[in-house]
Biopython code that builds the backbone (N, CA, C, O; Angstrom):
import numpy as np
from Bio.PDB.StructureBuilder import StructureBuilder

atoms = [
    (1, "MET", "N", (21.647, -16.339, -4.594)),
    (1, "MET", "CA", (21.035, -15.237, -3.885)),
    (1, "MET", "C", (20.112, -14.477, -4.846)),
    (1, "MET", "O", (20.465, -14.225, -5.998)),
    (2, "ALA", "N", (18.943, -14.125, -4.353)),
    (2, "ALA", "CA", (17.973, -13.419, -5.183)),
    (2, "ALA", "C", (18.400, -11.973, -5.386)),
    (2, "ALA", "O", (18.926, -11.328, -4.480)),
    (3, "LYS", "N", (18.163, -11.487, -6.580)),
    (3, "LYS", "CA", (18.478, -10.100, -6.892)),
    (3, "LYS", "C", (17.385, -9.198, -6.329)),
    (3, "LYS", "O", (16.243, -9.630, -6.170)),
    (4, "PRO", "N", (17.730, -7.943, -6.027)),
    (4, "PRO", "CA", (16.719, -7.014, -5.498)),
    (4, "PRO", "C", (15.517, -6.858, -6.432)),
    (4, "PRO", "O", (14.383, -6.723, -5.972)),
    (5, "ARG", "N", (15.764, -6.877, -7.721)),
    (5, "ARG", "CA", (14.671, -6.735, -8.687)),
    (5, "ARG", "C", (13.688, -7.899, -8.560)),
    (5, "ARG", "O", (12.473, -7.707, -8.623)),
    (6, "ASN", "N", (14.228, -9.109, -8.382)),
    (6, "ASN", "CA", (13.369, -10.284, -8.246)),
    (6, "ASN", "C", (12.578, -10.247, -6.945)),
    (6, "ASN", "O", (11.401, -10.608, -6.914)),
    (7, "ARG", "N", (13.232, -9.807, -5.870)),
    (7, "ARG", "CA", (12.529, -9.701, -4.585)),
    (7, "ARG", "C", (11.407, -8.676, -4.669)),
    (7, "ARG", "O", (10.327, -8.884, -4.115)),
    (8, "LYS", "N", (11.660, -7.568, -5.363)),
    (8, "LYS", "CA", (10.632, -6.532, -5.526)),
    (8, "LYS", "C", (9.449, -7.077, -6.338)),
    (8, "LYS", "O", (8.296, -6.777, -6.026)),
    (9, "LEU", "N", (9.723, -7.860, -7.358)),
    (9, "LEU", "CA", (8.672, -8.449, -8.173)),
    (9, "LEU", "C", (7.804, -9.396, -7.355)),
    (9, "LEU", "O", (6.577, -9.347, -7.441)),
    (10, "ILE", "N", (8.424, -10.240, -6.577)),
    (10, "ILE", "CA", (7.673, -11.164, -5.730)),
    (10, "ILE", "C", (6.873, -10.387, -4.689)),
    (10, "ILE", "O", (5.741, -10.753, -4.373)),
    (11, "GLY", "N", (7.455, -9.323, -4.158)),
    (11, "GLY", "CA", (6.740, -8.477, -3.201)),
    (11, "GLY", "C", (5.527, -7.822, -3.814)),
    (11, "GLY", "O", (4.489, -7.714, -3.161)),
    (12, "SER", "N", (5.633, -7.382, -5.055)),
    (12, "SER", "CA", (4.465, -6.776, -5.713)),
    (12, "SER", "C", (3.384, -7.819, -5.964)),
    (12, "SER", "O", (2.199, -7.487, -5.961)),
    (13, "ASP", "N", (3.769, -9.062, -6.180)),
    (13, "ASP", "CA", (2.781, -10.135, -6.316)),
    (13, "ASP", "C", (2.035, -10.356, -5.006)),
    (13, "ASP", "O", (0.818, -10.538, -5.001)),
    (14, "VAL", "N", (2.763, -10.340, -3.906)),
    (14, "VAL", "CA", (2.131, -10.506, -2.586)),
    (14, "VAL", "C", (1.157, -9.363, -2.317)),
    (14, "VAL", "O", (0.052, -9.584, -1.823)),
    (15, "VAL", "N", (1.572, -8.142, -2.645)),
    (15, "VAL", "CA", (0.692, -6.985, -2.434)),
    (15, "VAL", "C", (-0.558, -7.114, -3.302)),
    (15, "VAL", "O", (-1.655, -6.790, -2.846)),
    (16, "SER", "N", (-0.416, -7.573, -4.525)),
    (16, "SER", "CA", (-1.573, -7.762, -5.395)),
    (16, "SER", "C", (-2.549, -8.777, -4.810)),
    (16, "SER", "O", (-3.764, -8.591, -4.872)),
    (17, "ILE", "N", (-2.010, -9.840, -4.246)),
    (17, "ILE", "CA", (-2.874, -10.851, -3.622)),
    (17, "ILE", "C", (-3.572, -10.269, -2.401)),
    (17, "ILE", "O", (-4.765, -10.493, -2.195)),
    (18, "LEU", "N", (-2.828, -9.521, -1.594)),
    (18, "LEU", "CA", (-3.426, -8.914, -0.396)),
    (18, "LEU", "C", (-4.527, -7.915, -0.762)),
    (18, "LEU", "O", (-5.500, -7.765, -0.024)),
    (19, "LEU", "N", (-4.374, -7.238, -1.890)),
    (19, "LEU", "CA", (-5.321, -6.196, -2.269)),
    (19, "LEU", "C", (-6.445, -6.696, -3.172)),
    (19, "LEU", "O", (-7.209, -5.898, -3.714)),
    (20, "PHE", "N", (-6.545, -8.002, -3.333)),
    (20, "PHE", "CA", (-7.621, -8.539, -4.157)),
    (20, "PHE", "C", (-8.975, -8.117, -3.572)),
    (20, "PHE", "O", (-9.254, -8.371, -2.400)),
    (21, "GLY", "N", (-9.791, -7.490, -4.370)),
    (21, "GLY", "CA", (-11.108, -7.044, -3.918)),
    (21, "GLY", "C", (-11.074, -5.808, -3.046)),
    (21, "GLY", "O", (-12.066, -5.494, -2.389)),
    (22, "ALA", "N", (-9.952, -5.094, -3.023)),
    (22, "ALA", "CA", (-9.802, -3.925, -2.149)),
    (22, "ALA", "C", (-10.871, -2.858, -2.346)),
    (22, "ALA", "O", (-11.272, -2.239, -1.360)),
    (23, "PRO", "N", (-11.357, -2.605, -3.559)),
    (23, "PRO", "CA", (-12.406, -1.588, -3.685)),
    (23, "PRO", "C", (-13.649, -1.908, -2.856)),
    (23, "PRO", "O", (-14.387, -1.001, -2.468)),
    (24, "ASN", "N", (-13.881, -3.176, -2.585)),
    (24, "ASN", "CA", (-15.067, -3.561, -1.813)),
    (24, "ASN", "C", (-14.863, -3.464, -0.309)),
    (24, "ASN", "O", (-15.808, -3.150, 0.414)),
    (25, "TRP", "N", (-13.669, -3.720, 0.178)),
    (25, "TRP", "CA", (-13.470, -3.783, 1.623)),
    (25, "TRP", "C", (-12.590, -2.677, 2.189)),
    (25, "TRP", "O", (-12.416, -2.611, 3.405)),
    (26, "ALA", "N", (-12.032, -1.810, 1.358)),
    (26, "ALA", "CA", (-11.076, -0.806, 1.838)),
    (26, "ALA", "C", (-11.669, 0.124, 2.886)),
    (26, "ALA", "O", (-11.000, 0.452, 3.866)),
    (27, "ASP", "N", (-12.899, 0.550, 2.700)),
    (27, "ASP", "CA", (-13.493, 1.491, 3.652)),
    (27, "ASP", "C", (-14.149, 0.789, 4.841)),
    (27, "ASP", "O", (-14.562, 1.447, 5.796)),
    (28, "LYS", "N", (-14.249, -0.540, 4.790)),
    (28, "LYS", "CA", (-14.893, -1.294, 5.867)),
    (28, "LYS", "C", (-13.897, -2.084, 6.711)),
    (28, "LYS", "O", (-14.294, -2.890, 7.552)),
    (29, "MET", "N", (-12.615, -1.855, 6.489)),
    (29, "MET", "CA", (-11.589, -2.644, 7.160)),
    (29, "MET", "C", (-11.538, -2.314, 8.650)),
    (29, "MET", "O", (-11.479, -1.150, 9.046)),
    (30, "SER", "N", (-11.564, -3.364, 9.458)),
    (30, "SER", "CA", (-11.465, -3.190, 10.910)),
    (30, "SER", "C", (-9.999, -3.008, 11.296)),
    (30, "SER", "O", (-9.095, -3.262, 10.500)),
    (31, "GLU", "N", (-9.785, -2.569, 12.520)),
    (31, "GLU", "CA", (-8.419, -2.375, 13.007)),
    (31, "GLU", "C", (-7.661, -3.702, 13.080)),
    (31, "GLU", "O", (-6.471, -3.760, 12.773)),
    (32, "SER", "N", (-8.359, -4.767, 13.490)),
    (32, "SER", "CA", (-7.694, -6.070, 13.567)),
    (32, "SER", "C", (-7.372, -6.600, 12.168)),
    (32, "SER", "O", (-6.330, -7.224, 11.967)),
    (33, "GLY", "N", (-8.256, -6.356, 11.208)),
    (33, "GLY", "CA", (-7.986, -6.765, 9.834)),
    (33, "GLY", "C", (-6.806, -6.005, 9.250)),
    (33, "GLY", "O", (-5.978, -6.570, 8.536)),
    (34, "LYS", "N", (-6.742, -4.714, 9.564)),
    (34, "LYS", "CA", (-5.618, -3.896, 9.109)),
    (34, "LYS", "C", (-4.310, -4.409, 9.711)),
    (34, "LYS", "O", (-3.294, -4.481, 9.020)),
    (35, "ASN", "N", (-4.334, -4.760, 10.978)),
    (35, "ASN", "CA", (-3.125, -5.265, 11.634)),
    (35, "ASN", "C", (-2.659, -6.584, 11.031)),
    (35, "ASN", "O", (-1.458, -6.811, 10.886)),
    (36, "GLU", "N", (-3.602, -7.456, 10.680)),
    (36, "GLU", "CA", (-3.238, -8.729, 10.041)),
    (36, "GLU", "C", (-2.583, -8.492, 8.685)),
    (36, "GLU", "O", (-1.591, -9.138, 8.345)),
    (37, "LEU", "N", (-3.141, -7.562, 7.912)),
    (37, "LEU", "CA", (-2.541, -7.250, 6.615)),
    (37, "LEU", "C", (-1.156, -6.624, 6.791)),
    (37, "LEU", "O", (-0.236, -6.919, 6.029)),
    (38, "LEU", "N", (-1.013, -5.761, 7.797)),
    (38, "LEU", "CA", (0.287, -5.133, 8.049)),
    (38, "LEU", "C", (1.338, -6.153, 8.466)),
    (38, "LEU", "O", (2.508, -6.014, 8.108)),
    (39, "LYS", "N", (0.933, -7.186, 9.225)),
    (39, "LYS", "CA", (1.879, -8.241, 9.604)),
    (39, "LYS", "C", (2.427, -8.944, 8.369)),
    (39, "LYS", "O", (3.632, -9.164, 8.241)),
    (40, "THR", "N", (1.524, -9.290, 7.472)),
    (40, "THR", "CA", (1.942, -9.980, 6.250)),
    (40, "THR", "C", (2.806, -9.072, 5.389)),
    (40, "THR", "O", (3.816, -9.502, 4.833)),
    (41, "GLN", "N", (2.396, -7.805, 5.284)),
    (41, "GLN", "CA", (3.170, -6.862, 4.496)),
    (41, "GLN", "C", (4.561, -6.657, 5.092)),
    (41, "GLN", "O", (5.542, -6.548, 4.357)),
    (42, "ARG", "N", (4.648, -6.604, 6.403)),
    (42, "ARG", "CA", (5.930, -6.400, 7.066)),
    (42, "ARG", "C", (6.891, -7.547, 6.771)),
    (42, "ARG", "O", (8.064, -7.322, 6.472)),
    (43, "LYS", "N", (6.390, -8.773, 6.858)),
    (43, "LYS", "CA", (7.242, -9.936, 6.561)),
    (43, "LYS", "C", (7.758, -9.875, 5.127)),
    (43, "LYS", "O", (8.926, -10.159, 4.859)),
    (44, "THR", "N", (6.878, -9.504, 4.221)),
    (44, "THR", "CA", (7.271, -9.385, 2.816)),
    (44, "THR", "C", (8.287, -8.275, 2.633)),
    (44, "THR", "O", (9.274, -8.445, 1.918)),
    (45, "ASN", "N", (8.051, -7.130, 3.279)),
    (45, "ASN", "CA", (8.970, -5.993, 3.154)),
    (45, "ASN", "C", (10.354, -6.320, 3.705)),
    (45, "ASN", "O", (11.367, -5.890, 3.154)),
    (46, "LEU", "N", (10.390, -7.084, 4.796)),
    (46, "LEU", "CA", (11.690, -7.475, 5.356)),
    (46, "LEU", "C", (12.474, -8.328, 4.362)),
    (46, "LEU", "O", (13.694, -8.205, 4.258)),
    (47, "ARG", "N", (11.773, -9.188, 3.637)),
    (47, "ARG", "CA", (12.450, -10.027, 2.644)),
    (47, "ARG", "C", (12.911, -9.183, 1.457)),
    (47, "ARG", "O", (14.010, -9.388, 0.940)),
    (48, "ILE", "N", (12.082, -8.243, 1.026)),
    (48, "ILE", "CA", (12.445, -7.398, -0.119)),
    (48, "ILE", "C", (13.686, -6.578, 0.201)),
    (48, "ILE", "O", (14.612, -6.489, -0.605)),
    (49, "ALA", "N", (13.693, -5.976, 1.394)),
    (49, "ALA", "CA", (14.784, -5.078, 1.776)),
    (49, "ALA", "C", (15.984, -5.820, 2.357)),
    (49, "ALA", "O", (17.009, -5.203, 2.646)),
    (50, "SER", "N", (15.872, -7.122, 2.528)),
    (50, "SER", "CA", (16.922, -7.913, 3.187)),
    (50, "SER", "C", (17.296, -7.280, 4.524)),
    (50, "SER", "O", (18.472, -7.092, 4.836)),
    (51, "ALA", "N", (16.274, -6.958, 5.298)),
    (51, "ALA", "CA", (16.465, -6.244, 6.564)),
    (51, "ALA", "C", (16.288, -7.190, 7.742)),
    (51, "ALA", "O", (15.698, -8.264, 7.626)),
    (52, "TYR", "N", (16.812, -6.760, 8.866)),
    (52, "TYR", "CA", (16.639, -7.511, 10.106)),
    (52, "TYR", "C", (15.219, -7.338, 10.626)),
    (52, "TYR", "O", (14.551, -6.351, 10.318)),
    (53, "SER", "N", (14.774, -8.287, 11.401)),
    (53, "SER", "CA", (13.405, -8.250, 11.910)),
    (53, "SER", "C", (13.212, -7.235, 13.026)),
    (53, "SER", "O", (12.098, -7.069, 13.522)),
    (54, "THR", "N", (14.272, -6.558, 13.426)),
    (54, "THR", "CA", (14.162, -5.592, 14.510)),
    (54, "THR", "C", (13.710, -4.213, 14.043)),
    (54, "THR", "O", (13.417, -3.357, 14.878)),
    (55, "ILE", "N", (13.644, -3.972, 12.741)),
    (55, "ILE", "CA", (13.212, -2.654, 12.273)),
    (55, "ILE", "C", (11.696, -2.562, 12.352)),
    (55, "ILE", "O", (11.000, -3.578, 12.354)),
    (56, "SER", "N", (11.199, -1.349, 12.418)),
    (56, "SER", "CA", (9.757, -1.130, 12.557)),
    (56, "SER", "C", (9.029, -1.411, 11.248)),
    (56, "SER", "O", (9.640, -1.514, 10.184)),
    (57, "THR", "N", (7.722, -1.530, 11.353)),
    (57, "THR", "CA", (6.888, -1.745, 10.167)),
    (57, "THR", "C", (7.026, -0.576, 9.209)),
    (57, "THR", "O", (7.163, -0.767, 8.000)),
    (58, "GLU", "N", (6.991, 0.637, 9.751)),
    (58, "GLU", "CA", (7.087, 1.832, 8.908)),
    (58, "GLU", "C", (8.429, 1.889, 8.179)),
    (58, "GLU", "O", (8.490, 2.224, 6.996)),
    (59, "ALA", "N", (9.497, 1.561, 8.895)),
    (59, "ALA", "CA", (10.815, 1.560, 8.263)),
    (59, "ALA", "C", (10.907, 0.488, 7.181)),
    (59, "ALA", "O", (11.534, 0.703, 6.144)),
    (60, "SER", "N", (10.286, -0.661, 7.417)),
    (60, "SER", "CA", (10.310, -1.716, 6.397)),
    (60, "SER", "C", (9.548, -1.276, 5.148)),
    (60, "SER", "O", (9.923, -1.637, 4.033)),
    (61, "GLN", "N", (8.474, -0.493, 5.331)),
    (61, "GLN", "CA", (7.721, 0.010, 4.182)),
    (61, "GLN", "C", (8.557, 0.981, 3.363)),
    (61, "GLN", "O", (8.516, 0.961, 2.133)),
    (62, "VAL", "N", (9.310, 1.824, 4.043)),
    (62, "VAL", "CA", (10.160, 2.790, 3.337)),
    (62, "VAL", "C", (11.285, 2.071, 2.606)),
    (62, "VAL", "O", (11.551, 2.359, 1.439)),
    (63, "LEU", "N", (11.948, 1.137, 3.284)),
    (63, "LEU", "CA", (13.069, 0.421, 2.669)),
    (63, "LEU", "C", (12.625, -0.420, 1.471)),
    (63, "LEU", "O", (13.348, -0.523, 0.481)),
    (64, "ALA", "N", (11.447, -1.014, 1.563)),
    (64, "ALA", "CA", (10.950, -1.846, 0.469)),
    (64, "ALA", "C", (10.231, -1.019, -0.597)),
    (64, "ALA", "O", (9.908, -1.530, -1.670)),
    (65, "ASP", "N", (9.982, 0.255, -0.300)),
    (65, "ASP", "CA", (9.300, 1.170, -1.218)),
    (65, "ASP", "C", (7.862, 0.732, -1.497)),
    (65, "ASP", "O", (7.377, 0.831, -2.624)),
    (66, "PHE", "N", (7.187, 0.243, -0.447)),
    (66, "PHE", "CA", (5.774, -0.100, -0.515)),
    (66, "PHE", "C", (5.032, 0.656, 0.582)),
    (66, "PHE", "O", (5.295, 0.431, 1.763)),
    (67, "PRO", "N", (4.117, 1.541, 0.222)),
    (67, "PRO", "CA", (3.336, 2.239, 1.247)),
    (67, "PRO", "C", (2.498, 1.262, 2.066)),
    (67, "PRO", "O", (2.368, 0.087, 1.721)),
    (68, "SER", "N", (1.946, 1.762, 3.134)),
    (68, "SER", "CA", (1.107, 0.944, 4.006)),
    (68, "SER", "C", (-0.033, 0.312, 3.217)),
    (68, "SER", "O", (-0.599, 0.929, 2.315)),
    (69, "ILE", "N", (-0.355, -0.916, 3.569)),
    (69, "ILE", "CA", (-1.350, -1.677, 2.812)),
    (69, "ILE", "C", (-2.729, -1.034, 2.862)),
    (69, "ILE", "O", (-3.480, -1.127, 1.891)),
    (70, "ASP", "N", (-3.085, -0.382, 3.973)),
    (70, "ASP", "CA", (-4.393, 0.264, 4.040)),
    (70, "ASP", "C", (-4.456, 1.475, 3.122)),
    (70, "ASP", "O", (-5.513, 1.767, 2.561)),
    (71, "LEU", "N", (-3.346, 2.185, 2.958)),
    (71, "LEU", "CA", (-3.320, 3.301, 2.015)),
    (71, "LEU", "C", (-3.404, 2.798, 0.579)),
    (71, "LEU", "O", (-4.065, 3.411, -0.258)),
    (72, "LEU", "N", (-2.742, 1.694, 0.296)),
    (72, "LEU", "CA", (-2.833, 1.108, -1.043)),
    (72, "LEU", "C", (-4.254, 0.645, -1.349)),
    (72, "LEU", "O", (-4.727, 0.783, -2.477)),
    (73, "ALA", "N", (-4.933, 0.098, -0.345)),
    (73, "ALA", "CA", (-6.312, -0.345, -0.538)),
    (73, "ALA", "C", (-7.222, 0.849, -0.825)),
    (73, "ALA", "O", (-8.094, 0.776, -1.691)),
    (74, "LYS", "N", (-7.017, 1.942, -0.100)),
    (74, "LYS", "CA", (-7.821, 3.144, -0.346)),
    (74, "LYS", "C", (-7.542, 3.714, -1.731)),
    (74, "LYS", "O", (-8.450, 4.211, -2.398)),
    (75, "GLU", "N", (-6.286, 3.642, -2.160)),
    (75, "GLU", "CA", (-5.948, 4.109, -3.501)),
    (75, "GLU", "C", (-6.670, 3.267, -4.560)),
    (75, "GLU", "O", (-7.224, 3.802, -5.520)),
    (76, "ARG", "N", (-6.655, 1.956, -4.373)),
    (76, "ARG", "CA", (-7.360, 1.080, -5.316)),
    (76, "ARG", "C", (-8.846, 1.405, -5.369)),
    (76, "ARG", "O", (-9.457, 1.387, -6.437)),
    (77, "ARG", "N", (-9.424, 1.703, -4.207)),
    (77, "ARG", "CA", (-10.841, 2.062, -4.156)),
    (77, "ARG", "C", (-11.099, 3.361, -4.917)),
    (77, "ARG", "O", (-12.072, 3.458, -5.665)),
    (78, "GLU", "N", (-10.240, 4.353, -4.732)),
    (78, "GLU", "CA", (-10.404, 5.629, -5.429)),
    (78, "GLU", "C", (-10.313, 5.451, -6.947)),
    (78, "GLU", "O", (-11.097, 6.041, -7.692)),
    (79, "VAL", "N", (-9.371, 4.650, -7.396)),
    (79, "VAL", "CA", (-9.213, 4.395, -8.832)),
    (79, "VAL", "C", (-10.458, 3.695, -9.375)),
    (79, "VAL", "O", (-10.952, 4.034, -10.451)),
    (80, "TYR", "N", (-10.954, 2.724, -8.626)),
    (80, "TYR", "CA", (-12.137, 1.980, -9.041)),
    (80, "TYR", "C", (-13.353, 2.907, -9.127)),
    (80, "TYR", "O", (-14.100, 2.868, -10.105)),
    (81, "LEU", "N", (-13.545, 3.727, -8.115)),
    (81, "LEU", "CA", (-14.693, 4.637, -8.106)),
    (81, "LEU", "C", (-14.588, 5.686, -9.210)),
    (81, "LEU", "O", (-15.599, 6.099, -9.777)),
    (82, "ALA", "N", (-13.363, 6.116, -9.512)),
    (82, "ALA", "CA", (-13.178, 7.087, -10.595)),
    (82, "ALA", "C", (-13.566, 6.483, -11.946)),
    (82, "ALA", "O", (-14.080, 7.180, -12.821)),
    (83, "LYS", "N", (-13.320, 5.199, -12.103)),
    (83, "LYS", "CA", (-13.707, 4.538, -13.354)),
    (83, "LYS", "C", (-15.224, 4.398, -13.466)),
    (83, "LYS", "O", (-15.775, 4.426, -14.566)),
    (84, "LEU", "N", (-15.896, 4.247, -12.324)),
    (84, "LEU", "CA", (-17.337, 4.072, -12.341)),
    (84, "LEU", "C", (-18.087, 5.375, -12.608)),
    (84, "LEU", "O", (-19.130, 5.369, -13.261)),
    (85, "THR", "N", (-17.567, 6.472, -12.112)),
    (85, "THR", "CA", (-18.254, 7.747, -12.261)),
    (85, "THR", "C", (-17.789, 8.439, -13.529)),
    (85, "THR", "O", (-16.629, 8.348, -13.930)),
    (86, "PHE", "N", (-18.714, 9.116, -14.130)),
    (86, "PHE", "CA", (-18.391, 9.877, -15.328)),
    (86, "PHE", "C", (-18.098, 11.302, -14.896)),
    (86, "PHE", "O", (-19.008, 12.078, -14.606)),
    (87, "ALA", "N", (-16.827, 11.632, -14.857)),
    (87, "ALA", "CA", (-16.407, 12.944, -14.374)),
    (87, "ALA", "C", (-16.510, 13.979, -15.482)),
    (87, "ALA", "O", (-16.394, 13.662, -16.666)),
    (88, "ASP", "N", (-16.728, 15.220, -15.073)),
    (88, "ASP", "CA", (-16.763, 16.341, -15.990)),
    (88, "ASP", "C", (-15.338, 16.586, -16.491)),
    (88, "ASP", "O", (-14.425, 16.730, -15.679)),
    (89, "PRO", "N", (-15.128, 16.637, -17.805)),
    (89, "PRO", "CA", (-13.765, 16.820, -18.312)),
    (89, "PRO", "C", (-13.153, 18.172, -17.938)),
    (89, "PRO", "O", (-11.932, 18.330, -17.960)),
    (90, "GLU", "N", (-14.010, 19.152, -17.592)),
    (90, "GLU", "CA", (-13.508, 20.469, -17.218)),
    (90, "GLU", "C", (-12.909, 20.494, -15.814)),
    (90, "GLU", "O", (-12.062, 21.334, -15.509)),
    (91, "VAL", "N", (-13.355, 19.571, -14.962)),
    (91, "VAL", "CA", (-12.890, 19.540, -13.583)),
    (91, "VAL", "C", (-11.566, 18.779, -13.524)),
    (91, "VAL", "O", (-11.483, 17.648, -14.004)),
    (92, "PRO", "N", (-10.538, 19.381, -12.946)),
    (92, "PRO", "CA", (-9.258, 18.659, -12.863)),
    (92, "PRO", "C", (-9.393, 17.423, -11.967)),
    (92, "PRO", "O", (-10.040, 17.461, -10.920)),
    (93, "LYS", "N", (-8.772, 16.342, -12.402)),
    (93, "LYS", "CA", (-8.859, 15.085, -11.669)),
    (93, "LYS", "C", (-7.816, 15.048, -10.560)),
    (93, "LYS", "O", (-6.711, 15.569, -10.708)),
    (94, "ARG", "N", (-8.188, 14.426, -9.452)),
    (94, "ARG", "CA", (-7.236, 14.170, -8.373)),
    (94, "ARG", "C", (-6.439, 12.931, -8.741)),
    (94, "ARG", "O", (-6.988, 11.958, -9.256)),
    (95, "ASP", "N", (-5.184, 12.974, -8.481)),
    (95, "ASP", "CA", (-4.343, 11.817, -8.736)),
    (95, "ASP", "C", (-4.304, 10.969, -7.463)),
    (95, "ASP", "O", (-3.756, 11.408, -6.451)),
    (96, "PRO", "N", (-4.878, 9.763, -7.498)),
    (96, "PRO", "CA", (-4.886, 8.919, -6.290)),
    (96, "PRO", "C", (-3.487, 8.593, -5.774)),
    (96, "PRO", "O", (-3.296, 8.438, -4.568)),
    (97, "ARG", "N", (-2.508, 8.488, -6.670)),
    (97, "ARG", "CA", (-1.144, 8.161, -6.237)),
    (97, "ARG", "C", (-0.542, 9.312, -5.437)),
    (97, "ARG", "O", (0.120, 9.092, -4.422)),
    (98, "GLU", "N", (-0.776, 10.549, -5.902)),
    (98, "GLU", "CA", (-0.270, 11.703, -5.152)),
    (98, "GLU", "C", (-0.940, 11.796, -3.791)),
    (98, "GLU", "O", (-0.297, 12.133, -2.796)),
    (99, "GLU", "N", (-2.228, 11.497, -3.750)),
    (99, "GLU", "CA", (-2.962, 11.494, -2.478)),
    (99, "GLU", "C", (-2.372, 10.448, -1.525)),
    (99, "GLU", "O", (-2.180, 10.715, -0.338)),
    (100, "LEU", "N", (-2.091, 9.270, -2.055)),
    (100, "LEU", "CA", (-1.497, 8.200, -1.242)),
    (100, "LEU", "C", (-0.144, 8.621, -0.688)),
    (100, "LEU", "O", (0.133, 8.435, 0.497)),
    (101, "LEU", "N", (0.696, 9.188, -1.547)),
    (101, "LEU", "CA", (2.028, 9.585, -1.104)),
    (101, "LEU", "C", (1.977, 10.707, -0.071)),
    (101, "LEU", "O", (2.786, 10.733, 0.856)),
    (102, "SER", "N", (1.035, 11.629, -0.223)),
    (102, "SER", "CA", (0.922, 12.704, 0.773)),
    (102, "SER", "C", (0.423, 12.153, 2.112)),
    (102, "SER", "O", (0.890, 12.588, 3.164)),
    (103, "GLN", "N", (-0.520, 11.201, 2.088)),
    (103, "GLN", "CA", (-0.986, 10.587, 3.334)),
    (103, "GLN", "C", (0.126, 9.780, 3.993)),
    (103, "GLN", "O", (0.254, 9.778, 5.217)),
    (104, "TRP", "N", (0.921, 9.101, 3.191)),
    (104, "TRP", "CA", (2.043, 8.323, 3.712)),
    (104, "TRP", "C", (3.071, 9.249, 4.358)),
    (104, "TRP", "O", (3.623, 8.937, 5.413)),
    (105, "GLN", "N", (3.321, 10.387, 3.718)),
    (105, "GLN", "CA", (4.270, 11.363, 4.271)),
    (105, "GLN", "C", (3.752, 11.943, 5.586)),
    (105, "GLN", "O", (4.526, 12.146, 6.522)),
    (106, "ILE", "N", (2.449, 12.209, 5.661)),
    (106, "ILE", "CA", (1.854, 12.723, 6.898)),
    (106, "ILE", "C", (2.021, 11.708, 8.020)),
    (106, "ILE", "O", (2.364, 12.079, 9.142)),
    (107, "ARG", "N", (1.786, 10.445, 7.735)),
    (107, "ARG", "CA", (1.974, 9.395, 8.746)),
    (107, "ARG", "C", (3.423, 9.320, 9.207)),
    (107, "ARG", "O", (3.702, 9.116, 10.388)),
    (108, "TRP", "N", (4.338, 9.487, 8.263)),
    (108, "TRP", "CA", (5.751, 9.391, 8.599)),
    (108, "TRP", "C", (6.187, 10.593, 9.446)),
    (108, "TRP", "O", (7.015, 10.454, 10.346)),
    (109, "ASP", "N", (5.626, 11.769, 9.154)),
    (109, "ASP", "CA", (5.987, 12.982, 9.888)),
    (109, "ASP", "C", (5.410, 13.010, 11.300)),
    (109, "ASP", "O", (6.053, 13.502, 12.228)),
    (110, "CYS", "N", (4.199, 12.484, 11.460)),
    (110, "CYS", "CA", (3.508, 12.541, 12.755)),
    (110, "CYS", "C", (3.265, 11.132, 13.278)),
    (110, "CYS", "O", (2.218, 10.547, 13.003)),
    (111, "PRO", "N", (4.214, 10.579, 14.026)),
    (111, "PRO", "CA", (4.038, 9.189, 14.497)),
    (111, "PRO", "C", (2.971, 9.036, 15.544)),
    (111, "PRO", "O", (2.726, 7.926, 16.019)),
]
sb = StructureBuilder()
sb.init_structure("model")
sb.init_model(0)
sb.init_chain("A")
sb.init_seg("    ")
for serial, (resi, resn, name, xyz) in enumerate(atoms, 1):
    if name == "N":
        sb.init_residue(resn, " ", resi, " ")
    sb.init_atom(name, np.array(xyz, "f"), 0.0, 1.0, " ", f" {name:<3s}", serial, name[0])
structure = sb.get_structure()
């Protein structure tokens, strides 16, 4: 039987593959493309969490500790754009991870 740590590692590999090139397509993703990515992410999350297939996509994301794939793609885009722009050191930087977690919490609070 696979250990939870190993399942989480394999899940992070799947997410990395899904997010390949995310800075280029994150803001142009169609609803059908988002749904296809969510299907794949859901299957992976069910394996990570060793959960039944009857739980919702959102619940599988929480149990597997992986935010929604579209939010992860937007986070990758923000990180990429921050590297490209030369920011003023006096201006406090936004943390893309905190932004992602707050958006994820908003989605969870307001279904």
